[in-house]
Structures are given as C-alpha cells and as structure tokens.
N, C-alpha and C positions, 0 to 999 in steps of 0.2 A: 459505508461507502456502496453502493451496487455497481456491479459491472451486467451488462447483461448478453451473458455468451448462446443463451438458447437457441435464439433465432439469429440467421446472418442478417444484418443492417441491410435496406435494398441499395442499389447503387443507386446513387441521385447525386446530382453537379458534378463535379470535378472526372473526367475519365480514369483511370485507373492507373497512365503511365505519368498522368500529373502528381501522382501521391507516390508513388516508385521514386518520383524525380526531387519532388517537391520537401517531401521529409528530411532525405540525407541535404538540401541543402539550406537548412533553413537549420538544420543540427549545425552544420558548419557555422552559417553566420551566428548563429548563438555563443559558439565557443569562440569565433571570433569577438565577438563584441565583450567576453566573457574577460578575455584578457585584456579587453582595454580600458575597463574599468578604474582602474586607479588616476589613469592620464588623464579621462574624463571627468572625474571627481576632484580632480585637481584644475583644471582647466574650468568648470563652472565654479568651485569655489576663487580662482582667479579672477573673477568678472563681477563679485560679487564689493560692498565699500565696508569688507571686512578683513583685518588684518591676519593669514593662513594660523601663524603660530598664536595666535587667542586663543579661548578657552570657544571665545564662538565660532572660530575660522575651523579650529580642530570635528565642531558640530557636524555642523554645514558639509564639512569632507567626508567625514566618515557615512552622516546621513546617506549623501550622495552615491558616496561607493556601495554601503551595504543593501541597500532597498532592491536596487538594481540583482545585487549579485544573490540573495536571497530568492526573489522571485525568479530568476533567471535557471537555479538550483533546482527551485522547486518546481518549474516547468519541466524541464528534463525530467524530472526522478517523476513526476504524474505519468507522464506521456509515458515512458518507461516501461513503467508500474505495471499501465491501466495496458498495455499489449500482450504482455507478458501474463498479469493473470487473466486474459479472453480465453486460456487454457484450461483455467481452472474454473469449474463452479463447485457451489456445495454438493449436487449430486454426483458429481463425478469421485469428490474428494471419500462421498460417503462409498461408493462401492469398491473401491483402493483401498481404503481403513477397512471392511465386512470382510472377517474370514483368518483378517493377520493373528500371527501370533500377540498377544498381552506386553509379550514383552518389548517385543519391537514395535509394535503399536504407538506406546507413548513419543519418543521420540518422531515417529515417523506424521504424530497426531500432529506435535507442535512444529515441523518443517510444513504441514500444508497449514496449519492456522495462520502461520505469514500468509504463506501464500495465494488461500485461498479467496477472494472476494466477498464481506457479508459487513453487517452494522449489525449493531447495537438493537435498534429491536425486530431483526431478525436470528438470534439466538437461541428466545425459547422454541421457535418454531424448527432451527437445526437440533441442537439438542435431541427435543420427541422423534425428528425423525433419524439419529442417529443411533440412540438407546431403541426402539422399537425394528432397528433393522439388525439386531442385534449387537453393536460395537459397544463393548464397557463401557461401563460409566466412568470410570479411570480418563482412558484413553479419550472418549468425548472431552471432559473436561481439560485435557491437556490441549485438546484443538481449542475451543473454547475461549481457554487463557493467553495461549498465542499471540488468536487474530488481533486482538487489539492493543495486549502488549510489545507485539515485536511486529511493526510496522516498515513495509520498505522503504515509500515515504522517509518518514523520521530515520532510518539509517543513512539515508541517503543525504538526505539535509545536516545531520553528524556529521558524515564523511566528507561534507565538505565546507562546513564549518568548524568543526574543529578535531577532523583528523581520523584517521584511519584507525588511532590504536584506539579514544574513546569511545567508538561508531561499535568495533571489536567489543570489547565489555560491555556496551550497550545489547548487543546480540547473543555473545554467552551468558548475561544474567537474565534474560528475557526469554530463552531456549530452557534455560535451565531448570526458572523456578513455574514454568508450565510445564514441563515433564515430570520436575520433584513435586508439582501439585498433583498433578493426574494420579501419579505413583502412589502420596501416598489416602489420596482420598478413593483410587480401587482396592487399597489394602485394607480401606473401612468398612468396604461392604453395605454402600450404601443403597445397593441395589431395592433391598428390604419394605424403604422408605418411598419407593417409587409407586404411585395412583396406579391403582390395579388398570385403571384402561391403560393406559403408558404402554404397561406393560405387555395387555390383552394387541394392541393397535400395533398394526401389520404395513409396514412402511411402502412394501411393495417391492419385486425382485428389484439385486442390486448392481445384478453380474450382467446387464443389457442398457448398454446406452442407447439413445439414439444419437447417431453421427451428425454430430453442428454443424457441419456444413461452411463455415466460416473463412474467408479469402484472407491474405495478407489482410489487403484493403480495409476491409470492416473490421480486422482487427485494429488495422492502425486509426481507425476510424472511432473504434472505443476507445482506444491512449488520447486522443483530442478530447472524446467527451468529458474524460475523467477531468483535461485541462481548464475544459471550460468548467464544470463543477466546479473544481476542488480551488484552484486560482479564483475562481471570482467569488467565490466565497470566502480566501481569505486575505485578501490581497489590503485589504481593510485594516484586517488582523495585524497583518505585515508592519505594514508604514506606523500604526500606532505604536508595535512595541519597541520601532527601533526609533522613533522618535523620543520613545520616553526613555530606552536606556541611554 
C-alpha cells in the first residue's frame, strides 16, 4: 500500500471548512449506523418469506448484519490509518533509524515498520536504501518483517471483530517475532554476503529532510484515497468470505 507524503495534494474541490465539518459528521453517522446494525438485520430478515429461527433465516440475518459491520470497520480503520501514516515516509523512517544504537534499533525498527506505509514491491529498494545509509542489516530486517506482519488495518479489524485480547496477542507476537528475527539476523553477521555495489552505494544524507508541508486537509484526503483504494479493492472478497462462512 502506497501513501504519497512527499508533496502536498493540490487543494481542489470542496473548501477546507467542509472537510473539517464533513469528516467528523461522517464519523458520527457511521458510528450511529454501526450501533443499529442488529435491528436493521432483523428488520430485513423479517421482510423475507423465511422463518427467523430456521437455518436460512439465521444465515440471512448473519449476512445482513456482518457485511456492513466489516465494511464499516474497514472504512473507519483504513481512513484513520491513512491519515496517521501521512506523517511517516520511508525517507523519514530511514532518518530516524540512522545512527541509533543497535540494541534500541530493533524494537524501534519494528514499531516504524508498522507505521511506515510500503508495499511488497518496494521492499528491495527500501532494503538497499537502509543498508547503504549505514543502518545495521538486522535492524533493517526487523523493519521489513514488521511491516506486512503487523498492520494497523488488520489490528483494527481484529479488535472490532474478536476483541482487544486477540488483537493485543497478535500485536505482541508480531512485534516480538519481527524484533527477534532482526536480532538473530544481526548476530549472524550476514553483511559479508552483501554485494559490493550495495556496500559501496551511498544513499545520501539522512539528517535533513525537506518539509512536506502537508495540511490537515491534505492528510484527510490521503485517508480518503486509502479508503477508496483498499475498500474498493476488497469489498467483493468481504461479501464472498461472509457468504461462504
């Protein structure tokens, strides 16, 4: 998943004040709708010519309730995550990790791996950029492992669907595995297997990063773009998965 944070989004369309009012209002509407899903599901099921206590009635009620529940959770979580991730970029993460003591680098890299938006197609460029900036190989692996393993969207869905206990266990295990795997790889001294051109590559200075100058409205637009991209891509699979279940 890519989040563009290097340049401000152009201000087009709705004025800023409408974003400031519209986003909280939409959040309130979605929250109220979420609280009414059970009676809505019961009402829809009652309209159909099936007995409510039959297997068919139970399946219909479950489907009508669970589909909007998952989609509402997914929409809210993806939006909030997209806004929060607009403060992080791979370049900024590289600057934060560069020069850190190795013992603190592993957990910090795992944490930043969760927060920094990157997709699998950018893993190799990120790896090269981190290593060439002098970041230890094990710390780099902690970052790359944590990213796809412990995602805020997955955590949010787990929290909403099965409770905070399971979500917390998932977070702790994922964070521990990423940190531990990076630590083990760091102790294996795998740097000797790096190609010469990677070791000699200079990724450039990491201390000074340009001011991204993103406004709050820009960040809200990034969150909305993430909703369109992710929810627009997976809603069919949500329907299929719940229907099969």
